C-alpha positions as CSV (number, residue, x, y, z in Angstrom):
1,M,220.0,-61.6,26.9
2,N,220.2,-58.6,29.2
3,I,218.1,-57.8,32.3
4,G,214.9,-56.0,31.0
5,D,214.9,-57.8,27.7
6,A,211.9,-59.8,26.5
7,A,212.5,-63.5,27.0
8,P,212.4,-65.6,23.9
9,S,209.4,-67.9,23.7
10,F,209.9,-71.6,23.3
11,E,208.1,-74.9,23.4
12,L,210.1,-78.0,24.4
13,P,209.2,-81.6,25.2
14,A,209.3,-82.9,28.7
15,T,210.3,-86.3,30.0
16,D,206.6,-87.3,30.4
17,G,205.8,-86.4,26.7
18,S,204.1,-83.1,27.5
19,S,205.3,-79.8,26.1
20,H,206.1,-76.6,28.0
21,G,207.1,-73.1,27.4
22,L,206.5,-69.6,28.7
23,D,202.8,-69.0,29.3
24,G,202.3,-65.6,30.8
25,Q,203.1,-66.4,34.4
26,P,206.3,-65.8,36.4
27,T,208.8,-68.5,35.4
28,A,212.2,-69.7,36.4
29,V,214.0,-71.1,33.4
30,V,216.9,-73.2,34.6
31,F,219.4,-74.8,32.2
32,T,220.7,-77.9,34.0
33,C,221.7,-81.5,33.2
34,N,222.3,-85.0,34.5
35,H,226.1,-85.1,34.9
36,C,227.5,-81.7,36.0
37,P,228.6,-81.8,39.7
38,Y,227.4,-78.1,40.1
39,A,223.9,-78.9,38.7
40,L,223.7,-82.0,40.9
41,A,224.7,-80.0,44.0
42,W,222.0,-77.4,43.4
43,H,219.4,-80.0,42.2
44,N,217.5,-80.5,45.4
45,R,217.4,-76.8,46.2
46,L,215.9,-76.1,42.7
47,L,213.3,-78.8,43.3
48,D,212.5,-77.2,46.7
49,V,211.9,-73.9,44.9
50,A,209.5,-75.6,42.5
51,R,207.6,-77.1,45.4
52,D,207.6,-73.9,47.6
53,Y,206.4,-71.6,44.8
54,D,204.0,-74.1,43.2
55,G,200.8,-72.3,42.0
56,R,202.6,-68.9,41.9
57,V,205.6,-69.5,39.7
58,R,206.5,-72.1,37.1
59,V,210.0,-73.7,37.2
60,L,211.1,-75.2,33.9
61,L,214.3,-77.3,34.0
62,I,216.0,-77.5,30.6
63,N,218.8,-79.8,29.5
64,P,220.6,-78.3,26.5
65,N,223.7,-80.5,26.5
66,D,224.8,-82.5,23.4
67,A,223.9,-86.1,24.1
68,D,226.3,-87.5,21.5
69,S,229.3,-86.2,23.5
70,H,227.5,-86.6,26.9
71,P,225.2,-89.7,26.7
72,R,224.1,-89.1,30.4
73,D,222.2,-86.1,29.1
74,S,220.2,-87.9,26.5
75,A,216.4,-87.8,26.5
76,D,216.3,-91.5,27.6
77,A,218.7,-90.8,30.5
78,M,216.6,-87.8,31.5
79,R,213.4,-89.8,31.6
80,E,215.2,-92.5,33.6
81,R,216.5,-90.0,36.2
82,V,213.0,-88.5,36.8
83,E,211.5,-92.0,37.0
84,V,214.1,-93.2,39.5
85,D,213.4,-90.1,41.6
86,G,209.7,-90.9,41.6
87,G,208.9,-87.7,39.6
88,W,209.8,-84.1,40.0
89,P,207.7,-81.0,40.9
90,A,208.9,-79.3,37.7
91,P,209.1,-80.5,34.2
92,Y,212.4,-81.6,32.8
93,L,212.7,-80.4,29.2
94,R,215.0,-81.4,26.4
95,D,216.5,-78.7,24.2
96,E,217.8,-81.2,21.5
97,S,218.6,-78.4,18.9
98,Q,220.1,-76.2,21.6
99,S,218.2,-73.3,20.1
100,V,216.6,-72.2,23.4
101,A,220.0,-72.3,25.2
102,R,221.5,-70.2,22.4
103,D,218.5,-67.7,22.4
104,Y,218.9,-67.3,26.2
105,G,222.7,-67.2,26.0
106,A,223.0,-70.0,28.6
107,K,226.6,-70.5,29.7
108,T,226.6,-73.1,32.4
109,T,224.6,-75.8,34.1
110,P,223.0,-74.5,36.1
111,D,222.2,-71.1,34.6
112,V,219.0,-69.5,36.0
113,F,216.7,-67.0,34.3
114,V,213.7,-65.4,36.1
115,I,211.0,-64.1,33.8
116,D,208.1,-62.0,35.0
117,A,204.5,-62.4,34.0
118,G,205.0,-59.9,31.2
119,G,207.8,-62.0,29.7
120,V,210.7,-59.8,30.8
121,L,214.0,-61.1,32.2
122,R,214.4,-59.9,35.8
123,Y,217.2,-62.1,37.1
124,R,220.0,-64.2,35.6
125,G,222.8,-66.1,37.3
126,A,223.4,-68.7,40.0
127,P,220.7,-70.1,42.3
128,D,222.7,-68.8,45.4
129,A,226.3,-68.0,46.5
130,D,227.6,-71.5,47.2
131,Y,226.8,-74.8,45.5
132,E,228.5,-76.6,48.3
133,D,226.3,-75.1,51.0
134,P,222.7,-76.4,51.0
135,S,221.8,-73.9,53.7
136,Q,222.0,-71.2,51.0
137,D,218.6,-72.6,49.9
138,A,218.7,-71.0,46.4
139,A,218.5,-67.6,48.1
140,W,219.3,-65.5,45.0
141,L,216.7,-67.3,43.0
142,R,214.1,-67.0,45.8
143,D,214.8,-63.3,46.2
144,A,214.3,-62.8,42.5
145,L,211.0,-64.8,42.5
146,D,209.8,-62.9,45.5
147,A,210.6,-59.6,43.9
148,V,208.8,-60.5,40.7
149,L,205.7,-61.7,42.7
150,E,205.8,-58.4,44.6
151,G,206.3,-56.2,41.5
152,R,209.7,-54.9,42.5
153,E,213.2,-55.3,41.2
154,P,215.3,-58.1,42.7
155,E,218.0,-57.1,45.2
156,R,220.5,-58.7,42.7
157,A,219.4,-58.6,39.1
158,E,222.4,-60.5,37.9
159,T,225.1,-62.8,39.3
160,E,227.7,-64.8,37.5
161,P,226.4,-68.3,36.6
162,V,228.5,-71.0,38.1
163,G,228.7,-74.5,36.8
164,C,229.9,-76.7,34.0
165,S,229.9,-75.2,30.5
166,V,226.9,-76.0,28.3
167,K,228.1,-78.9,26.1
168,W,227.5,-77.5,22.6
169,S,227.1,-79.8,19.5
170,R,230.0,-79.7,17.1
């Protein structure tokens, strides 16, 4: 997917049994997982974005990893993680078939895609410049969301996603 392309629609199950997909409002689609140190390092920043933009933007967290080779990324392990945390401000979705990750061209966990209300990709890449620096506060993602909400182009439309590779099924 390239900046300016229409985002593929999808419908995926969440850890709570509900189903989610694109619904005509600005959305951050974040491919993430339970085991990658990069995804874990950015996790709280991503949840803070979901809280801070609640009511204006949807954040959908999607785990596409193969659970056979990475059992910590199974649907059961995902549910347990959310429950242990006392719930999350964004749904955690399971892409069991990996079709959504393939449609989006997800490379890493995390890999962030910001889609505007018209369903167009406006940003793709890392949440911010440094997974080891919480003070970065998902600045690139926040800039992209602010731009979409204000009807302008993000300062950075694309950055290199940084993280563990998506664990594809064999």
